[in-house]
C-alpha positions as CSV (number, residue, x, y, z in Angstrom):
1,M,0.0,0.0,0.0
2,T,1.4,3.4,-1.0
3,H,1.7,6.2,1.6
4,A,-0.5,9.1,0.7
5,R,2.2,11.7,0.1
6,T,1.8,14.8,-2.0
7,K,4.4,16.9,-3.8
8,P,3.9,20.4,-5.3
9,T,4.3,20.5,-9.1
10,N,7.6,22.1,-10.2
11,A,8.6,22.5,-6.5
12,V,12.0,24.2,-6.1
13,R,14.0,22.3,-3.5
14,T,16.7,23.7,-1.3
15,Y,18.1,21.2,1.2
16,G,19.7,22.4,4.4
17,V,19.3,22.9,8.2
18,L,17.1,25.3,10.1
19,V,18.5,26.3,13.6
20,G,16.5,28.2,16.1
21,H,14.4,28.2,19.3
22,V,11.1,26.4,19.6
23,A,8.2,28.7,20.4
24,Q,5.4,26.1,20.2
25,G,4.2,22.9,18.6
26,R,1.2,20.8,17.9
27,E,-0.2,18.2,15.6
28,Y,-2.1,19.5,12.6
29,G,-4.5,16.8,11.3
30,G,-5.6,18.3,8.1
31,G,-4.8,16.9,4.6
32,K,-3.8,13.4,3.5
33,S,-0.7,13.2,5.7
34,P,-1.0,14.6,9.2
35,H,2.1,16.5,10.5
36,Y,3.4,17.8,13.8
37,E,3.9,21.5,13.3
38,I,6.6,23.4,15.2
39,L,6.9,27.2,15.3
40,V,10.5,28.3,15.4
41,E,12.1,31.7,16.2
42,A,15.3,32.4,14.4
43,D,16.1,35.3,12.1
44,G,12.4,35.5,11.7
45,Q,9.6,32.9,12.2
46,Y,9.6,29.5,10.5
47,R,7.4,26.4,10.6
48,I,8.8,22.8,10.7
49,A,6.4,20.1,9.4
50,V,7.2,16.6,10.6
51,N,5.3,13.4,9.4
52,V,4.0,11.8,12.6
53,R,1.1,9.6,11.5
54,S,0.1,7.3,8.7
55,V,-3.5,7.5,7.3
56,D,-3.3,4.4,5.2
57,G,-2.0,1.5,7.3
58,S,1.2,2.3,9.2
59,N,3.4,3.2,6.2
60,V,5.5,5.6,8.3
61,L,8.5,4.3,10.2
62,A,10.3,6.3,12.9
63,Y,13.3,6.0,15.3
64,F,13.2,8.3,18.4
65,D,16.3,8.7,20.5
66,K,16.1,10.7,23.7
67,A,19.9,10.8,24.2
68,F,21.5,11.0,20.7
69,T,25.3,11.0,20.8
70,H,26.3,9.7,17.3
71,A,28.7,12.0,15.3
72,T,27.1,13.6,12.3
73,R,28.7,15.0,9.2
74,P,27.4,18.5,9.9
75,D,28.4,19.0,13.6
76,L,25.3,19.5,15.7
77,A,27.1,21.4,18.5
78,A,28.7,23.8,16.1
79,L,25.5,24.4,14.3
80,A,23.6,25.0,17.6
81,A,26.2,27.5,18.7
82,G,26.2,29.3,15.3
83,T,23.9,31.8,13.6
84,H,20.2,30.9,13.8
85,G,18.3,30.6,10.6
86,F,18.3,28.4,7.5
87,T,21.6,27.3,5.9
88,P,21.7,25.4,2.6
89,L,23.8,22.2,2.5
90,Q,25.3,20.4,-0.5
91,T,24.0,17.0,-1.2
92,G,25.5,14.1,-3.3
93,P,28.4,11.8,-2.5
94,A,30.7,14.6,-1.4
95,G,27.8,16.5,0.3
96,A,27.5,17.9,3.8
97,G,24.1,16.5,4.7
98,L,22.7,13.6,6.7
99,D,22.6,10.1,5.2
100,Y,20.5,7.4,7.1
101,I,22.2,4.5,5.2
102,R,25.8,5.5,5.0
103,D,26.4,7.4,8.3
104,G,25.2,4.7,10.7
105,L,23.2,7.3,12.7
106,F,20.9,4.7,14.2
107,P,19.9,1.1,13.6
108,L,17.6,1.1,10.6
109,A,16.2,-2.2,11.7
110,D,14.9,-0.6,14.9
111,M,12.6,1.9,13.2
112,M,9.0,1.4,14.4
113,P,5.7,1.8,12.5
114,V,3.8,5.0,13.2
115,P,0.2,3.8,13.2
116,P,-3.0,5.3,11.9
117,D,-4.9,7.7,14.2
118,G,-5.9,5.9,17.4
119,G,-3.1,3.3,17.3
120,G,-0.1,2.8,19.7
121,N,3.4,4.1,19.3
122,A,2.1,7.6,18.2
123,L,4.9,10.2,18.1
124,S,2.7,13.2,18.9
125,P,2.7,12.6,22.7
126,L,6.5,12.1,22.7
127,L,7.0,15.2,20.7
128,D,4.5,17.2,22.9
129,A,6.7,16.5,26.0
130,Q,10.0,17.3,24.2
131,I,8.6,20.5,22.6
132,A,7.3,21.6,26.0
133,A,10.8,21.1,27.5
134,A,12.4,23.0,24.6
135,V,10.0,25.9,25.0
136,A,10.8,26.1,28.7
137,D,14.6,26.0,28.2
138,P,15.8,29.4,26.8
139,A,19.2,27.8,25.9
140,S,17.6,24.9,23.8
141,V,18.0,24.8,20.1
142,V,16.1,22.9,17.4
143,L,17.9,21.7,14.3
144,A,15.7,20.6,11.4
145,F,17.3,19.0,8.3
146,G,15.0,19.1,5.3
147,E,13.7,21.1,2.4
148,F,13.2,24.9,2.7
149,F,9.9,26.3,1.5
150,Q,8.6,29.8,1.2
151,D,5.1,30.7,-0.1
152,P,3.1,33.9,-0.4
153,G,0.5,34.7,2.3
154,S,0.2,33.8,5.9
155,D,1.4,30.5,7.4
156,Q,-1.5,27.9,7.4
157,T,-0.8,26.8,11.0
158,F,0.7,29.7,13.0
159,G,-0.4,32.8,11.0
160,F,2.9,34.5,10.5
161,S,3.8,36.0,7.1
162,P,5.3,35.1,4.8
163,E,4.8,31.4,5.1
164,K,8.2,29.7,5.2
165,G,10.0,26.8,6.9
166,V,11.3,23.3,6.5
167,H,9.5,20.1,5.5
168,D,10.4,16.7,4.2
169,I,11.9,15.8,7.6
170,H,12.5,12.2,6.5
171,M,14.7,10.0,4.4
172,M,15.1,11.3,0.8
173,Q,16.4,8.2,-1.0
174,G,15.2,4.8,-2.0
175,N,12.1,6.3,-3.7
176,S,10.5,4.9,-6.8
177,G,7.5,5.9,-9.0
178,S,6.4,9.6,-8.7
179,F,8.9,10.3,-6.0
180,A,12.0,8.9,-7.8
181,D,13.2,12.4,-8.6
182,D,13.6,13.0,-4.8
183,N,16.4,10.5,-4.6
184,R,19.8,11.7,-3.5
185,V,22.6,10.8,-1.0
186,R,23.7,12.9,1.9
187,G,20.4,14.8,1.8
188,D,18.1,13.1,4.3
189,G,15.9,14.9,6.7
190,A,15.8,14.6,10.5
191,L,14.8,16.6,13.7
192,F,17.1,17.3,16.6
193,L,16.2,19.1,19.9
194,R,19.3,20.0,21.8
195,G,18.9,21.2,25.4
196,G,21.0,23.8,27.1
197,N,22.6,20.9,29.0
198,G,23.8,19.4,25.6
199,V,21.5,16.4,25.7
200,T,20.1,15.9,22.2
201,V,16.8,14.3,21.3
202,A,16.7,12.9,17.7
203,L,13.8,11.8,15.4
204,F,14.4,10.0,12.1
205,V,11.5,9.1,9.7
206,R,11.1,7.1,6.5
207,F,8.4,5.5,4.5
208,T,8.0,1.7,4.1
209,T,7.9,2.2,0.3
210,Q,11.5,3.5,0.5
211,S,14.3,1.0,-0.1
212,I,17.3,1.0,2.3
213,D,19.5,-0.5,-0.4
214,T,20.4,2.5,-2.6
215,D,22.9,3.6,-5.2
216,P,25.8,5.4,-3.4
217,S,25.9,8.1,-6.1
218,T,22.2,8.8,-6.8
219,G,20.2,7.3,-3.9
220,A,18.1,5.4,-6.3
221,P,16.8,2.0,-5.0
222,L,18.9,-1.0,-6.0
223,A,16.4,-3.5,-4.7
């Protein structure tokens, strides 16, 4: 069964990382693919959209780590201590982004299904607690790796203008069919919440339709 994802026609994609402070967050249930929406204060306001539920039979997989310590190609501590805002990152074999498959960030086999509404293992309650902690900690920083977007008008969730932020906070390789042109290496999405004490919470998401056996140059599925 295919996950009900949507992709804007002729979308311009800019991969990178958004760094800022969490102002608030909540699940937004509209549309075909419900997301957890996070309002971020940086060099302006941004919205982070994270896939947290499946609407078609548990086709979203997630790995949640409350004390993430693995080294990442873009150094999280350095990013957190740097300028807040969105920074583009190069993708591809020599890129500077995240790669679920090649960087060993977490055990891929331990990713758990995110069920349809009403099931167990829902991520929203976990995120609610972590977002509340981030809001209360003035030294906390959120780091969201994904695709930058900016659209005219007010933000659909939080009302600020112009609407901008980061989405596709999930693996961006191993796709086939209409999402094959998303494939790349060192360009995966993920969410990190780093407290003032240095403890980092990490969330990694992928779809069951995405292969974890991919071409090292293009990210296209090999199996």
